[in-house]
VOGU-3710 file (C-alpha; in Angstrom, 3 decimals, decimal comma):
1> xxxxxxxxxx> -6,249/17,550/-4,495  -5,644/19,436/-1,274  -6,862/18,864/2,237  -6,223/20,124/5,737  -6,562/17,705/8,636  -6,404/18,043/12,414  -6,116/14,986/14,637  -6,511/14,663/18,411  -5,122/11,528/20,040  -4,675/10,488/23,643
11> xxxxxxxxxx> -3,961/7,186/25,371  -4,452/6,555/29,059  -0,846/6,420/30,353  -1,445/3,794/33,072  -2,338/1,163/30,501  0,801/1,633/28,409  3,372/0,526/30,970  4,341/-2,632/29,089  3,892/-1,326/25,556  6,409/0,226/23,246
21> xxxxxxxxxx> 5,573/2,954/20,752  5,740/1,725/17,141  6,137/5,284/15,891  9,506/5,426/17,656  10,810/2,235/16,124  11,630/3,572/12,676  13,538/6,850/12,868  15,987/8,012/10,261  18,268/10,783/9,194  16,591/14,125/8,512
31> xxxxxxxxxx> 15,923/14,866/4,839  17,330/18,313/4,053  15,683/18,906/0,691  12,179/17,614/1,383  10,522/20,990/1,798  12,300/22,474/-1,218  11,276/19,642/-3,528  7,705/19,735/-2,260  7,596/23,450/-2,979  8,974/22,864/-6,458
41> xxxxxxxxxx> 6,421/20,174/-7,172  3,666/22,454/-5,870  4,738/25,169/-8,277  4,893/22,650/-11,118  1,415/21,375/-10,295  -0,058/24,853/-10,256  1,669/25,979/-13,450  1,507/22,726/-15,412  -1,623/23,535/-17,470  0,085/26,604/-18,895
51> xxxxxxxxxx> 3,643/25,471/-19,498  3,065/24,372/-23,072  2,413/27,034/-25,663  1,089/26,136/-29,070  1,162/22,387/-28,335  -1,153/21,892/-25,379  -0,833/18,458/-23,732  -3,758/16,133/-24,192  -4,212/15,834/-20,436  -2,736/17,145/-17,209
61> xxxxxxxxxx> -3,595/16,136/-13,661  -2,263/18,291/-10,826  -3,043/17,878/-7,129  -1,715/19,206/-3,841  -2,292/17,809/-0,355  -1,589/19,539/2,952  -2,119/17,900/6,323  -1,927/19,440/9,789  -2,055/17,124/12,814  -2,154/17,610/16,554
71> xxxxxxxxxx> -2,110/14,628/18,893  -0,581/13,280/22,089  1,304/10,021/22,180  2,572/7,784/24,967  6,262/6,925/24,520  7,846/4,102/26,492  11,649/4,412/26,785  13,848/1,508/27,798  12,653/-1,849/29,058  8,981/-2,750/29,469
81> xxxxxxxxxx> 7,629/-1,412/32,738  9,405/1,958/32,469  7,555/5,175/33,287  5,331/6,442/30,504  6,160/9,795/28,917  3,361/11,640/27,105  4,449/14,182/24,497  2,524/16,315/22,007  3,215/16,120/18,281  2,013/18,566/15,654
91> xxxxxxxxxx> 3,588/17,892/12,239  2,644/19,667/9,023  2,855/17,609/5,827  2,722/18,869/2,248  2,617/16,602/-0,783  2,176/17,416/-4,455  1,547/15,418/-7,581  1,422/16,288/-11,262  1,190/14,015/-14,298  0,804/14,746/-17,990
101> xxxxxxxxxx> 0,432/12,675/-21,151  -0,303/12,792/-24,848  2,320/15,447/-25,635  3,679/15,149/-29,168  7,349/14,106/-29,309  9,489/16,339/-31,542  11,130/14,845/-34,668  9,714/11,355/-34,042  6,313/9,712/-34,013  5,035/9,004/-30,542
111> xxxxxxxxxx> 4,026/10,813/-27,391  5,601/12,050/-24,169  4,252/11,612/-20,652  5,657/12,192/-17,193  5,074/12,353/-13,473  6,502/14,355/-10,576  5,432/13,781/-6,983  7,017/14,514/-3,614  6,187/15,210/0,004  7,763/17,098/2,862
121> xxxxxxxxxx> 7,037/17,360/6,571  7,968/19,932/9,187  7,220/20,119/12,889  7,984/17,937/15,926  7,092/14,281/15,541  9,055/11,702/17,523  12,023/14,030/17,687  12,097/14,804/13,956  12,056/18,422/12,857  11,881/17,791/9,142
131> xxxxxxxxxx> 11,448/15,015/6,646  10,544/14,409/3,026  10,804/12,184/0,008  10,718/12,346/-3,765  8,185/9,681/-4,669  8,427/9,785/-8,466  10,116/11,885/-11,125  10,122/10,393/-14,615  9,504/11,187/-18,263  8,517/8,627/-20,896
141> xxxxxxxxxx> 8,524/8,396/-24,659  6,056/5,909/-26,152  6,117/5,049/-29,832  4,357/2,409/-31,855  6,888/-0,293/-30,903  9,348/1,350/-28,487  8,950/2,796/-24,978  11,656/4,601/-22,985  11,219/5,816/-19,395  13,908/7,712/-17,473
151> xxxxxxxxxx> 13,968/8,860/-13,833  12,615/7,735/-10,463  9,926/5,169/-11,211  8,173/2,019/-10,014  8,233/-1,294/-11,830  6,287/-4,511/-11,300  8,801/-7,068/-12,541  6,641/-10,126/-11,967  9,528/-11,955/-10,323  9,410/-9,645/-7,308
161> xxxxxxxxxx> 7,277/-7,148/-5,442  7,142/-3,631/-6,852  10,527/-1,902/-6,966  11,158/1,850/-6,910  14,424/2,855/-8,522  16,304/5,679/-10,238  17,199/4,549/-13,715  16,068/3,563/-17,193  13,344/1,259/-18,537  13,206/0,113/-22,160
171> xxxxxxxxxx> 10,190/-1,607/-23,672  9,531/-3,043/-27,108  6,611/-4,756/-28,840  7,426/-7,445/-31,391  4,408/-9,076/-33,003  2,448/-10,575/-30,078  5,285/-10,238/-27,546  5,987/-7,396/-25,110  9,611/-7,106/-23,959  10,940/-4,956/-21,132
181> xxxxxxxxxx> 14,325/-4,359/-19,477  15,237/-1,979/-16,650  18,263/-0,989/-14,570  19,074/1,589/-11,923  19,679/2,336/-8,254  17,128/1,179/-5,683  15,248/4,174/-4,241  14,149/3,388/-0,695  11,627/5,631/1,070  12,867/8,771/2,800
191> xxxxxxxxxx> 15,918/9,511/0,685  17,238/5,952/0,823  18,621/6,392/4,323  18,644/3,532/6,866  15,565/3,645/9,055  17,137/2,061/12,129  15,019/1,363/15,195  16,050/3,349/18,272  13,571/1,831/20,724  12,564/-1,790/21,112
201> xxxxxxxxxx> 12,887/-2,523/24,810  14,801/-5,779/25,011  16,785/-5,077/21,821  17,357/-1,339/22,150  21,154/-1,474/22,394  21,524/-3,767/19,389  19,198/-1,782/17,185  21,113/1,480/17,615  24,458/-0,188/16,927  26,265/1,730/14,138
211> xxxxxxxxxx> 27,474/-1,570/12,682  23,931/-2,884/12,426  22,673/0,348/10,921  25,392/0,112/8,293  24,236/-3,387/7,321  20,690/-2,039/7,012  21,815/0,758/4,726  20,866/-0,277/1,202  21,608/3,144/-0,303  23,343/2,710/-3,631
221> xxxxxxxxxx> 22,017/-0,776/-4,210  21,806/-1,610/-7,911  18,883/-3,405/-9,507  18,177/-4,722/-12,980  15,799/-7,142/-14,621  13,819/-8,119/-17,673  10,383/-9,407/-18,567  8,791/-10,970/-21,644  5,068/-11,527/-22,144  3,191/-13,188/-24,976
231> xxxxxxxxxx> -0,434/-12,433/-25,818  -2,863/-14,806/-27,510  -6,629/-14,470/-28,011  -7,418/-16,591/-24,940  -4,194/-16,604/-22,918  -1,254/-14,597/-21,543  2,147/-16,066/-20,657  5,110/-14,229/-19,138  8,601/-14,887/-17,756  10,685/-12,463/-15,719
241> xxxxxxxxxx> 14,030/-12,022/-13,970  14,970/-9,602/-11,193  18,254/-9,006/-9,347  19,557/-6,559/-6,753  23,196/-6,057/-5,735  25,038/-4,165/-3,028  28,603/-3,954/-1,722  28,414/-7,460/-0,288  27,315/-8,998/-3,572  23,949/-10,364/-4,685
251> xxxxxxxxxx> 21,136/-9,387/-2,316  18,203/-10,729/-4,337  17,982/-12,877/-7,466  14,715/-14,453/-8,565  12,924/-15,680/-11,688  9,197/-15,856/-12,231  6,660/-17,460/-14,541  3,020/-16,407/-14,787  0,077/-17,031/-17,034  -3,666/-16,610/-17,340
261> xxxxxxxxxx> -6,333/-17,649/-19,783  -9,714/-19,113/-20,530  -9,856/-22,856/-19,882  -13,354/-23,338/-21,231  -16,672/-21,595/-21,628  -17,174/-21,393/-17,875  -13,655/-21,461/-16,426  -10,881/-18,850/-16,317  -7,592/-19,584/-14,600  -4,330/-17,910/-13,576
271> xxxxxxxxxx> -1,038/-19,111/-12,102  2,195/-17,564/-10,883  5,446/-18,997/-9,517  8,614/-17,250/-8,342  11,865/-19,094/-7,642  14,722/-17,732/-5,531  18,002/-18,558/-7,278  20,085/-17,848/-4,164  18,230/-20,258/-1,887  17,133/-22,600/-4,707
281> xxxxxxxxxx> 13,614/-22,583/-3,286  10,152/-21,437/-4,326  9,366/-18,083/-2,724  5,754/-17,787/-3,888  3,199/-19,798/-5,844  -0,397/-18,923/-6,693  -3,064/-20,793/-8,657  -6,662/-19,603/-9,062  -9,731/-20,497/-11,072  -13,037/-18,665/-11,531
291> xxxxxxxxxx> -15,900/-21,032/-12,350  -19,278/-19,776/-13,568  -21,746/-22,464/-12,508  -25,458/-22,398/-13,441  -26,232/-21,319/-9,877  -23,503/-19,082/-8,386  -19,940/-18,190/-9,415  -17,195/-19,955/-7,449  -13,546/-18,945/-7,082  -10,912/-21,493/-6,050
301> xxxxxxxxxx> -7,356/-20,571/-5,118  -4,146/-21,993/-3,711  -1,330/-19,834/-2,270  2,141/-20,697/-0,992  4,518/-18,104/0,449  7,920/-18,152/2,099  7,993/-14,613/3,588  11,739/-14,510/4,294  12,468/-15,052/0,578  10,313/-12,140/-0,594
311> xxxxxxxxxx> 12,831/-9,500/0,544  16,485/-8,802/-0,278  18,913/-10,449/2,112  20,231/-7,055/3,205  16,779/-5,943/4,380  16,526/-6,018/8,180  12,906/-7,161/7,808  14,028/-10,400/6,148  15,237/-11,653/9,536  11,684/-11,387/10,920
321> xxxxxxxxxx> 10,002/-13,412/8,174  7,582/-16,056/9,422  7,648/-19,691/8,413  6,359/-20,711/5,013  2,628/-21,352/4,717  0,044/-22,889/2,390  -3,594/-21,903/1,901  -6,354/-23,564/-0,101  -9,560/-21,539/-0,296  -12,901/-21,096/-2,016
331> xxxxxxxxxx> -15,230/-18,103/-2,318  -18,683/-17,533/-3,755  -21,035/-14,581/-4,093  -24,804/-14,663/-4,508  -26,863/-11,619/-5,551  -30,539/-11,650/-4,567  -33,211/-9,136/-5,652  -30,503/-6,792/-6,968  -30,210/-5,258/-3,491  -28,702/-8,059/-1,391
341> xxxxxxxxxx> -25,253/-9,544/-1,950  -24,023/-12,537/0,076  -20,347/-13,504/0,040  -18,829/-16,531/1,767  -15,175/-17,578/1,925  -13,449/-20,526/3,581  -9,788/-21,525/3,511  -7,584/-24,171/5,077  -4,074/-23,105/6,112  -0,896/-24,939/7,022
351> xxxxxxxxxx> 2,153/-23,247/8,493  5,181/-25,479/8,025  6,112/-27,048/11,335  2,763/-26,166/12,926  -0,635/-27,801/13,180  -3,235/-26,976/10,505  -5,392/-23,858/10,745  -8,015/-22,109/8,715  -10,229/-19,070/8,319  -13,715/-18,329/7,133
361> xxxxxxxxxx> -15,974/-15,313/6,749  -19,532/-14,507/5,734  -20,468/-11,024/4,486  -23,822/-9,420/3,692  -24,172/-6,156/1,741  -27,643/-4,642/1,519  -28,839/-1,579/-0,414  -32,461/-1,022/0,679  -34,990/1,159/-1,156  -35,330/2,236/-4,750
371> xxxxxxxxxx> -33,273/5,398/-4,269  -30,207/3,353/-3,155  -29,163/6,047/-0,690  -28,051/3,603/2,001  -25,563/0,744/2,149  -25,471/-1,676/5,099  -22,646/-4,190/5,520  -22,480/-6,982/8,107  -19,654/-9,494/8,407  -18,621/-12,298/10,746
381> xxxxxxxxxx> -15,608/-14,579/10,640  -13,393/-17,027/12,414  -9,630/-17,650/12,119  -7,717/-20,601/13,556  -3,982/-19,937/13,462  -1,232/-21,996/15,110  -1,198/-21,532/18,889  -4,281/-19,286/18,914  -7,369/-18,088/17,093  -9,879/-15,251/16,902
391> xxxxxxxxxx> -13,508/-14,497/16,091  -14,792/-11,186/14,727  -18,049/-9,453/13,905  -18,452/-6,182/12,038  -21,352/-3,872/11,215  -21,182/-0,770/9,040  -23,500/1,590/7,162  -23,359/4,643/4,924  -26,298/6,830/3,941  -26,910/10,055/2,072
401> xxxxxxxxxx> -28,770/12,432/4,380  -29,123/15,113/1,713  -27,893/15,806/-1,793  -24,494/16,942/-0,470  -24,319/15,239/2,943  -23,294/11,661/3,864  -23,167/9,887/7,222  -21,281/6,650/7,848  -20,357/4,429/10,765  -18,469/1,199/11,290
411> xxxxxxxxxx> -17,838/-0,996/14,346  -15,920/-4,242/14,865  -15,393/-6,623/17,785  -12,523/-9,124/17,900  -12,343/-11,933/20,447  -9,114/-13,879/21,056  -8,950/-17,536/22,065  -5,815/-16,811/24,105  -5,628/-13,441/25,922  -3,137/-10,921/24,553
421> xxxxxxxxxx> -1,460/-8,926/27,331  -4,250/-10,086/29,601  -7,058/-8,830/27,344  -9,326/-11,187/25,412  -10,969/-8,739/22,999  -10,582/-5,560/20,943  -13,365/-3,133/20,090  -13,173/-0,381/17,476  -15,712/2,107/16,173  -15,667/4,988/13,718
431> xxxxxxxxxx> -18,257/7,568/12,644  -17,923/10,269/10,006  -19,909/13,065/8,391  -18,991/14,143/4,866  -20,173/17,302/3,096  -19,604/18,128/-0,567  -21,272/21,427/-1,524  -19,439/21,492/-4,889  -17,982/18,679/-7,040  -14,397/19,805/-6,321
441> xxxxxxxxxx> -14,806/20,529/-2,615  -15,280/17,969/0,173  -15,184/18,333/3,941  -15,042/15,503/6,473  -15,454/15,198/10,246  -14,782/11,817/11,841  -14,072/10,233/15,190  -12,553/6,882/16,139  -12,602/5,097/19,489  -10,993/1,768/20,323
451> xxxxxxxxxx> -9,818/-0,477/23,106  -7,080/-3,020/22,378  -4,565/-5,162/24,277  -2,019/-2,385/23,764  -4,071/0,491/25,171  -7,177/0,517/27,330  -8,642/3,460/25,439  -7,749/5,458/22,334  -9,665/8,392/20,908  -8,945/10,138/17,629
461> xxxxxxxxxx> -10,696/12,990/15,839  -10,127/14,133/12,282  -11,227/17,225/10,383  -10,371/17,368/6,684  -10,943/19,808/3,860  -10,238/18,472/0,377  -9,997/20,646/-2,739  -9,306/19,310/-6,224  -7,225/21,683/-8,296  -8,695/20,457/-11,554
471> xxxxxxxx> -7,877/18,196/-14,456  -7,438/19,005/-18,119  -8,841/15,854/-19,701  -8,990/16,884/-23,352  -6,313/18,103/-25,652  -6,354/19,921/-28,953  -8,575/18,595/-31,685  -6,458/16,718/-34,296
//
């Protein structure tokens, strides 16, 4: 898939005097091989369908994306109240992706699959002249009972959020049990370099401290873990373990238990709990149940999270974790006349050490007419959070003007109980026109306007051309 995009952005400088630019907060060391790897992946994607002779893979998916942007941004150096500096930025980004599967493995029964994806960027953007990252690069053998994956990959250990690492994963199936173990080096975005902030107003000096940047550097951090899952006709049950280590010792060690199943003819449930072995505390717990009543389906759920325990201790973001919170909610959806869908959700929240809060929303989705060319969505909601609250309304629609032409628009208004930077509301709106003359070609024109507490007016425009290179979905006939 390939597309070309151009973006125009401008913020009124006088309204940005007390704001800092988030895009300047996370800068990092320039990646030297980004463009080369992106070029290599591009060549692989283009040549992949023809690399196998005699034994054509069962399927190959190859896509390329190119993005060109041009916008102006307001950068605020130093303490709040400093003079605004407006600079242009015009980066060019290239990303490529190729994946294959179903290739016969030599000498053994089983199949081979793999993935290679990367991106690179060139051109001025916040002082960076080049950047890039290798997102994934792995090959996998899958047999009847054994699976082996080697390279840069992503795992969902169950006891932690997803982890990207360079290493090895082994999987086995024994009767009704699936077993998995993995180990390798943590692969952070952008070549695993520390992304230290260089601008934060009141904390600027501390955030550029070499000593602090060194503590943020998790390059070379080791990770390993294991997971076991049992399958029964009406239930699943799994246990997992995940650990990460660096030079200072254990950065993250957690165990998890999860399960799901049918509790009766009308009830299905699921539960998950993760326990941090370093802090000896629960980091996350979730329980949910879907009930099919004679009238409307109802979903009930409970969530507990301790945000600071969801990240390794060496992550700088762990220091900014909010207090633990609980939420108990319910949701139901009613379909009327096959064209109108009504969804309502309400939840009570409790942040530890704060007074109770809650949130609720009501959403209507309508598809008028027999041709179903138009979708209209309206939504309204209210959130009461400790120390403040907000109310929002939203209206959106999408319609097919012709066989190859679509028009869509969306607008939202947020009102704050307590003013933010002296402003009590935010207003956003977006409109787009999409044209697809052929199944593999799509063009898009869109514009976005908004006013928020952080800028009195923002305007963005986007033009995109998207081309799908093609997919080989069928292999040789056995």
